[in-house]
C-alpha positions, 0 to 999 in steps of 0.5 A, a space after each residue: 655251859 653244858 645242859 646237865 650243869 644248868 640250874 633250874 630256876 628253883 635251884 637258882 632261887 635257893 642259891 639266891 636265898 643263901 645270901 639271906 641265912 634268916 630268910 623264911 623261903 616264902 619269897 622263893 615259893 612266891 616266885 616259883 608260883 608266878 613261874 607256874 602261872 607263866 608255864 600255864 599261860 605259855 601253854 594256853 598261848 601256844 594253842 592259839 586258835 586251836 584252843 579257841 582263846 583268840 579274839 575279843 572277850 565277849 560279855 552281854 552287849 559286846 566286848 568287855 572293856 577293862 579299867 583302862 578303857 581298853 577292849 579285853 582279849 579272851 587271853 587277857 582275862 583268862 591270864 589274869 585268872 591264872 595269876 590269881 588262881 596260882 598265887 592267892 593260896 600260897 599264904 605268901 601274899 598280903 594282896 594283888 594288883 593288876 592291869 585288868 582289875 579296877 581295884 586291889 585283889 584281897 586274899 580270900 580269908 580261907 587263905 593265909 595271908 603273907 608279907 608280900 604284894 604282887 602286881 602284874 600285867 598278865 598278858 602284855 601285848 595282847 593285841 598281838 595275839 590274833 597275829 601270832 606275835 610274842 607276847 608276855 607277862 610282866 610282874 613285880 614284887 613289893 613289900 606289904 606295909 607292916 600294919 597290914 601284915 600285923 593286923 591282916 587288914 584288907 589292902 587299900 590302893 595306897 599300900 601299892 603306891 610305892 616307888 620302883 626302887 623298893 621293888 623286892 623283885 621284878 620279871 617277865 615271861 616271854 611267850 615266843 619261839 621259846 618261853 623265857 622267864 627273866 628275873 631280877 631279885 636285886 642281884 643282877 638279871 638272869 634268864 631262863 628258858 622253859 625246857 619242854 621235856 622236863 617242864 622246868 625253867 633252866 638257866 640260860 643267861 646267867 648275867 644279862 647286861 644291856 650294851 651301853 651303846 646301841 644303834 637301834 631304837 624303838 618308837 611308834 613313829 605315827 605319833 611323831 606329830 604329837 612328840 615333845 621337842 626333845 624326843 623329836 630332836 633325838 629321833 631326827 638325829 638317828 634318822 639323819 644317819 652318818 651324815 647327821 649330828 650322831 655320825 652313824 646309821 641307826 635301825 628303827 624297831 617297832 613291835 607293839 609288844 613291850 615285853 618283846 621290845 625289852 627282851 630284844 634290848 636286854 639281848 643286844 641293846 637298843 632304846 625304847 621310847 614311849 614318851 609323854 606326848 600331846 595326843 591326849 593331854 589328860 594322859 601323862 603317858 601310855 604305859 602303867 607305872 606300877 605293873 609296866 614301867 617300874 618292873 622293866 625299869 628295875 630289870 633295865 637298871 639291874 642289867 646295867 641299862 637305864 630307865 627314865 621318864 625322859 626327865 627323871 629316873 622312873 624308879 624314883 617316881 612315887 605313884 599317886 594312883 594304882 593304874 597311873 600312866 607315865 612316859 617311859 624311855 629305857 635301854 642302853 645307858 648312853 642313849 637314855 642319858 642323851 635323851 634325858 639331857 635333851 629334856 633338860 637342855 634349852 631347845 636348839 635355836 632355829 636359825 634367825 636368817 630368813 633364807 634358811 629358817 623353818 618357814 623361809 623363801 624357799 618354803 611354802 
């Protein structure tokens, strides 16, 4: 498509709104506010050390720690502030929740309140900032409860505990060699590239589809000793290559920035695994359900892929707390379904012959 014919994000949203003649336009305005926040963060990220924004966020006594128990980077805090400032005033939101905030953020009384909720990870992969690896922002839009809209009351944590299937929209921005904005409003997935000459996101990937098959997988192999048997089985089969049960060679990738992993999978297929493991039995997973797993899962499903805990579709999980953690597998549909099948099948029986058992006469 010639550049002159490419929609801007605003034009794309207008086209989508025409499917709903009675829509007020608040939703479009909200997405544009989110996109503006992402542009501001992209500009700050691009300056890196020149902007003095690398390194940890220091408070009295040392580096600050967020509600997750993680050390905050300067850009974590700054990105969170940008999201709040760009979205609190427009009258589209009843409240917000973020990885970097303990409790829901209440819209100040000086601003009108709207009918949507915004949950976000303001800077996913921030541990990579200091080494100049791609990072991004992830967001999800939910509907506020009707009674909260009618009464104008403050939001509670329970108001945000909605299954991923109820999301109105989800997306992410990727701050890489180019800045991209990936969006689904429940009608497929579209990708926009930031035009630095115009300062506008322009439609460059109008209908993204995840290939059903792949020969790439992404997992943190350092945790292999903690994996559940179905995950170990899957990875072992991939590593066995052409001579193994899969009959083909696989490549393994690991960026340690989920938004970058998700983008690669959207563009060329693959499967990402950050499963539940036994490393810390108190945590049922590493990733956060509301503002990481659900929006990425929504995008994957809208693009023809699949997202799962390994045991069930992630979009069907009913959240129990704001910062709930969960295991996550997403990507090319056939691979995710295979991993789900391994979780539901009985574990393969090891050979009962002592000569060939795991601890045999030939193993010490």
